[in-house]
Phi, psi and omega in degrees: 000132182279157173287136174243125184276134177296309182294326174291323181292326177293321178295322169302313181295320176296311188275324188229029180300328178293338174262356185066036186300313182301321174301321179293314186300317179281358175074032179269148182294321184259049181286338183280351177306303177300329181288324178295315182293319184295313179296328179290320185278334184302317183294339179281352182257346186288123182080003182274126185297303174260071185302330181284001176245009183264152182298334179290328176297312183293327174291318176300328177293341180295306179285345174290310180288337173292316177301317173295329179287317174300317175304319176296316180297322179290321183289328188262359174287129179311142177303322180297320183279334173291323181291325180291328187266321188251343178233052179299135173067006175280156181281327182276149180232148170289138172227069177285145182232242181295335182299308176295323178298316180289327170308314178301310186291313183292326176298315180296315180297300186292315182300320179296316175303313178294317173306305177304314175296324178295314180296322172299311180300323184293311183299314179303315182286332176292310182283344178284326181278337178272355183269000000 
């Protein structure tokens, strides 16, 4: 069994969480689910004039935001718990330091911006159709 780095798993969740790259890296069975949702929604956005107001965009944002949340969970998980879950029986142990903290900080900054933008667009879309 190969050794899995906690900070790298969190970085994968931050960068490609919508594709489930971190799930494949961690050996999780349902790693294809975020990829399936992402690939199903992308063709629905091609050629749409206001793509950021379409329902497909908001469905697509679910795996994106989930990737940010999972990046935070992985980055802030204690090393012992991460190793017990993803590196069982291995001789090597994670000794994460600033790398996991920096991933968590960047994830909080970017994830908050993406979340607030998505909420603002959802409210704008909702009230734009009701008026």
